[in-house]
N, C-alpha and C positions, 0 to 999 in steps of 0.2 A: 505491499499499500504507501503512497507519496502522496504530499502535498501540492493540492494547485491553489492557485488565487485568486480569486472570482472579483469582478466589479463585478453591481447591480443597480440598476437605472427602476427605481422602485415608482413607476411612474400611473396617476391615474384612470391612465386611458391604458397603457400598455406597458408590461414589465420586458427588460431584457436585459441578458447576462452576457457579461466577458469570461472567458476560460484563459486568463492568463497562457498564453504559448500556443492560441490554439484561436482565437479572437470573437467573435457574435457565437455562443451557437444558440441561444434563443429566443426571440421578439414575440411573443403572445398577446396578449388580451388581456388587464388586468381585472376577469371573472369569475367566479368560479359559480356552477351551478350544482344545487345540497335541496337533498331531500327534508324537504320542512316537516314530518312527525318525526322521524329516526335522531337530524339534526349531521346523516354525515355526507359526505362532497360525490358528487354525482362523476363529474369531472369538471374539469381547470382549464384555462385557455381560450387558443381559439375553439372548439367544442364547446361550452358552454358560452361563451360570447352568440353565437349561431344563436342559443336558445331564450335570448334576449328580448321577451314580449312574446316568446314563443311557447311560455310551461305550459302545462297542467295543472291542475290544483296543485299537488304536492311537489311541484319542483319549481327552486326558485332560483333564479340570475342572480345573484348578489355580486356587487363592487364594492368589493374592503375597501377603499380607498377613492379618499373624495379631497375635493380640494389638493393633494399634494400626501394629505396626510393619509394613518393611518384612521376610519369610520371606524370599524367589528375588527377586530385584533385578533379575536376566533377566528376567525375568518381569511385572515393577511396569513394569521399562519401556518394556516393549511395550503397553502396558495403555495408563500415559499419553499416550505416541506416536501409540495410537489415539480415548485418547478428544478431545485434541487436535486431532487431523487433522480429528476428528467436527465439531470446530466451527470448525474452518479450513472448511472448506467451506461451511458452513453463508455466511460472514461470512469476506471477503478481509482479513485484517491477518497480520501478524508478528513475527516475537522481543517477544512482549509480558514484561508484569511481570506474575510469580504470586505470590498469595502462598497456603502450603501451611497448612492446621493439622497439629498432631502432639500427641498426648497429651503433659501436661503428665508434667514428671521423666523423661522416657526420655534416653537416655544422648547425648554430645555422637557417640559414635560412629554413632548409628541417628537420628542427628539431620543429621548428612552424609553418610547411602545418599541423605536425602528432598531432602535438597539437590539432590544426584547427579545423582538417578533425572529430576529436572523440570528439571536444567539442561540435559541432554540431547539433551532435547524441542523443543531454544534458544528456552527462555528469554532476556530480555536482562539481566532481574535478580531472581530468589529471594528469597521473603523466608520466615521460617516463626512462625509465633501458635503458643501455647498453646490447643487448644482449649478449657479451661471461661472462658479471657478471651473467645472470639470466638466464642462458644456464648451470653457470659451480654450480649454485645455482641447479637446477633443474636435475646434471650430481649424484650430488650428495656431491661433493665437500664441504667441512669448512671453507669457504673464508676469514670467523673471523677474526683469526686466522692469529699470525705473521710469517704463514710462504707462499716459492711461489707453484703454481699450475694457470698452463698453461691450455688454453685452447683453440682447433685451431675448431669455429663453423663452418661448409661449407652449407648454406644454400642454397639457390635457387639463389637469384641474387649477394647475396657477402660472402665471406669467411671474415670471423673476425677472427684473433690471438689476445687472450690477457694473460699476466701475471697478474694473479693479488694474490693479499697478504692485510691482514686488510681489510676487504671487501669491499677494491677497487681496482681499477684497472692501475698498476703500471706501465704497457706498455704496447702498443699495436698498431694493424694493423688491416685497414680494404685496401681490395684489390678486387677488382668490377670482379673477376672472378667466377665461383662457379658450381651450377647446370648445369643450364642455358646456357654458358662458352658454358661447354660439351654436351649438344645438339647442340648447334649452331655447334660447332668442327665435332662433327660427319654428321649434315645435308651434311655442308661444305668437309670432306672427301669424302662421295659418291656422290654429285655431282659434283667434281674432276676427279672420279676417274675412276666412273660408267654414267656418264653424267646419272645421278638418281637422280628424284625430289622426296624427302618426304618433311609428314608436321613434326612442332614439335614436333609434341604429337607419330609421328614411334620412331622419334629422340632418344623420352628419353625411350618411350621403349627397342630400341637398347640400351641404358645406360644400365639399369635395369637387361634384361637376361643374357644381353655375354659378356657387360661393365668390364676390366680391365685394372691398372695401373703397375702394377707388371707384368715384364718379363715372362712365361711359364704359370703364377698361373693359367688360368684358358682359356679351351682347346673347344669355344665350336662354334657351324653355328648358323646363322638364316638368314632367306629369307626374304627378303626386298621386298615390293610391293611398288612403285611411279609412276612417268610420267616422260620415256624416254623423254630428253631431244632431239632428234635426230629424234626420229620419232613422238613423242608428244603422244602416245600410253602409255598405261601399263605397266608397265614392269616388271618384279619381277627380281635380285641375290641376292646369297648368302655370308654375309662375316661374318670374322669370330673374333673370340676375342682375337690372334694375332695382327690386321688393327686395331683392338678399342686401343690397347695400345700405339699404332702407335700415331693416331689418338688423345689420349688426351694427349701422352705427354708434350710437352708446357706448357699447364697450368695448368697443376699439377707441372711440375717444377717449373710454378715462384709462387705458391704458398708454395711454399720448401724455394724458395728465403729470400721472405718473413718474411717466418718461421725462419730461418735463422739470420733475420735480428735483429728481436727480442729479438732472444733468446742474440743474442750477447750484445745487447744496454741493461738489465737483470743484476743487481748488483749480483756482485759473491755470496751472499750469496743465493739470491732466485734461484739460477739455479741451486748452487749443495741440494737446497728441490727437485728440476723438474727433477734432474738428480736422487735421490729414487723415489720419486712418478708418475715421468713420465707425458707421456700429454694425456689428454682427446678428443676424435674427435667425436665432436657429429654433429648434420642434415642429412640433405639425402643424399652429397654427401661422411659422414662416410661408407657409407654400399656401396660403389664402391667397388668390390674387390677388396686387394689386397695394398690397402690405406691404410690403419694402417703398414703393412710389410713396404711399402714403406719409408714413412714417418722415422722410426726406424729406417732405416739403414742408411738413409743420413742425419739425425738429434743426429744418435749413442748418443738417449734416450726411453727409453719404452714407446711405444706406444697403448692406450686403445681407447675402441670406446665404448661410453657412453651405459650403459643401454637399453633407450630407446630415440636414436638420430634424431627422428623423430618427438618427444611430448619435449626435456629434454625444450627446452625455455620457453611452455605454462605451465613445470610443475614447473619450476621455479616461475614462475610469481603467480603462483598459494601461492607458501611457501610466496615470499613480500608479499602477500596480509595480509595473516597474521600478519608481522609486519611495513606493511605505517606511524603509527605510528614516527618509524624515518627514512620515507623517507620527513615527516611533519617536523623533525627538519633542514634537510637542506636544501630545498623549500624555 
């Protein structure tokens, strides 16, 4: 038996796992399906995600992570155990050291909950790192130098905004508005305007296919099926990208407002560096049409989408796993 170090991006929407020397070995939705009578887990990850909104009475599909933190400790532990066992099935290794990412500015209680859940899976040592820092490393930014870098990580449950220099976070904010908020905004808009009830998977599909946050940037249409609230029968409506821009506007401008606050509190020397280098956006939200353009217009700073926004954080854990001795020094 030999030990391997593992990096985990424990996200609200997806869990990604990186094994040192092998790269990303797992990328599955953060969903657990349980039998509501016996409380026993039936399936985890992709299969459980496919059950969302489609389960019979006694089966419940649960998302144990909410807004970047553990909402259901027991289910999170089941999920982590399942994923780690799944990897162990492919490689014979025991008691790994685990590096887990958490949102910036979460409470010590929330940090302890994440750490405890990982320790109970049999980890030898658990390290926690703040998500925007790891995302910056994964996006290829050199944060060790004495110059300013800025990252906006738009995940499923939280958006983390951080200015980094000399290997640490100088200034940051975490806002609980992100991908899931956009899905809820879309579902609410369709319910209010068309009296049509849709599930979260449909809302997410709309966001990916025709969602935009920049006026006039995308002109797509999509047929959406759901349950008519008036008749109770299945019904279909056609919605457009223009409607999506209106729907997402409020939440997007909340993110912009918090980003401006972080910039206003940044030391002037680092602000000058950010104007030169621009801001890097990571996470699934970075892929919404027009987000980079809108941010650049509003912040008056160049904005770039990371090369692989969905895997930036877990790739950052991979780089940090090579330097765990540095984390040992200050933990």
